[in-house]
C-alpha positions as CSV (number, residue, x, y, z in Angstrom):
1,W,26.2,15.8,-15.0
2,E,26.4,13.7,-18.3
3,Q,28.4,11.1,-16.4
4,L,25.9,11.5,-13.3
5,F,22.9,11.0,-15.8
6,A,24.9,7.7,-17.4
7,L,25.3,6.1,-13.7
8,R,21.4,7.0,-13.3
9,V,19.9,5.3,-16.4
10,V,22.2,2.3,-15.5
11,A,21.5,1.7,-12.2
12,N,17.6,2.4,-12.9
13,R,17.6,-0.2,-16.1
14,M,19.5,-2.6,-13.4
15,I,16.4,-1.6,-11.0
16,G,13.7,-2.2,-13.2
17,E,15.0,-5.8,-13.9
18,L,14.9,-6.2,-10.5
19,K,11.2,-5.2,-10.5
20,S,10.3,-7.2,-13.3
21,A,12.0,-10.4,-11.8
22,S,9.9,-9.7,-8.7
23,Q,13.5,-9.6,-6.2
24,V,12.1,-6.1,-5.4
25,K,8.9,-3.9,-5.2
26,T,10.8,-0.7,-4.8
27,S,14.0,0.7,-4.9
28,E,14.1,1.8,-1.4
29,Q,14.6,-1.9,-0.6
30,L,17.8,-1.7,-2.2
31,A,21.3,-0.2,-1.2
32,L,23.8,0.5,-4.0
33,E,27.8,0.1,-3.8
34,V,29.6,2.2,-6.5
35,V,32.8,1.1,-7.0
36,V,35.2,4.0,-8.1
37,P,38.9,4.3,-8.9
38,E,41.0,6.5,-6.0
39,E,40.9,9.4,-8.6
40,G,38.2,10.6,-11.3
41,W,35.3,12.5,-11.9
42,L,32.9,11.0,-9.5
43,R,35.6,11.6,-6.8
44,S,36.8,15.0,-7.7
45,I,33.4,16.8,-8.1
46,F,32.0,15.5,-4.2
47,S,33.7,14.5,-1.4
48,G,32.5,10.9,-0.2
49,E,29.1,11.9,2.1
50,E,28.0,14.4,-0.2
51,V,28.0,12.2,-3.6
52,E,26.7,9.0,-1.6
53,N,23.2,11.3,-0.3
54,L,23.3,12.4,-3.6
55,L,22.9,9.2,-5.5
56,E,20.4,8.0,-2.4
57,Q,17.9,10.8,-4.0
58,V,19.0,10.7,-7.3
59,L,18.8,7.1,-7.5
60,G,15.7,6.8,-4.6
61,V,17.8,3.7,-3.0
62,S,18.3,3.6,0.6
63,K,22.0,3.4,0.9
64,C,24.6,4.2,-1.3
65,K,28.1,3.5,-0.3
66,L,31.0,4.7,-2.3
67,V,34.1,2.2,-2.3
68,T,37.6,1.5,-4.2
69,S,37.4,-1.8,-4.6
70,G,35.3,-5.4,-4.2
71,A,31.8,-5.9,-4.0
72,A,29.2,-5.8,-2.1
73,Q,28.5,-9.3,-0.2
74,G,25.0,-10.4,-1.1
75,A,25.0,-8.7,-4.4
76,I,22.0,-9.1,-6.6
77,A,23.1,-6.9,-9.7
78,S,26.1,-5.7,-11.3
79,E,27.1,-3.5,-14.0
80,S,29.7,-1.0,-14.8
81,V,29.5,2.0,-16.5
82,E,31.9,4.8,-17.5
83,G,34.8,2.9,-15.4
84,I,32.2,2.7,-12.5
85,E,30.9,-0.5,-11.3
86,L,27.0,-0.6,-9.5
87,V,26.7,-3.0,-7.5
88,L,22.6,-3.6,-6.0
89,S,22.3,-5.4,-3.1
90,L,18.9,-5.6,-0.5
91,A,19.4,-3.2,2.2
92,E,19.4,-5.1,5.7
93,D,18.5,-2.0,8.0
94,R,14.9,-1.5,9.2
95,L,12.0,0.3,7.2
96,C,11.3,4.0,8.6
97,D,7.7,4.3,8.5
98,R,8.4,7.6,7.5
99,C,10.6,8.3,4.4
100,R,10.5,4.4,3.3
101,R,13.8,4.0,3.2
102,H,16.1,1.1,5.1
103,T,17.9,3.2,7.3
104,V,20.1,2.1,10.9
105,P,18.0,3.2,14.0
106,A,19.0,5.9,16.0
107,A,21.2,5.2,18.7
108,A,18.3,6.2,21.4
109,P,15.2,6.6,19.3
110,V,12.5,8.8,20.4
111,T,10.0,7.1,18.2
112,P,11.7,4.1,17.4
113,S,9.9,3.4,14.1
114,V,11.5,6.2,12.2
115,C,15.2,6.7,11.4
116,P,17.5,9.4,12.8
117,R,17.1,11.6,10.0
118,C,13.5,11.6,10.1
119,Q,13.6,12.0,13.9
120,G,15.4,15.6,13.6
121,V,12.8,16.7,11.1
122,L,9.7,15.8,13.7
123,H,12.0,17.5,16.5
124,E,11.9,20.5,14.1
125,L,8.2,20.7,13.6
126,E,7.4,19.5,16.9
127,A,9.7,22.6,18.3
128,A,8.1,24.6,15.3
129,A,4.7,24.3,16.3
């Protein structure tokens, strides 16, 4: 958890600098690419999708992707910590009206203004009512 906390500290500092420079208003406007070695503590603890979801929640970004090399096109900030490079870019997906994250729209949206995850939640709430 210490290493995850170190990633969070660096990411929060990077996000804070972007906010101070008026490049973004919230962290939800950002996508994060985490460039990690093929083997390492981050990959040994979680599978790719698990860690991506965890980092999205912990860091408050709209999208997180684990990659083994390269950097995101359109990167607006980048910094390394403990052999892992964090690369921030503006999220290009649509803003969900419910969770306020930038996400890919659902293939057949029931409610076009919300993301697939929120559509599932709304469907469950409707079914329970």
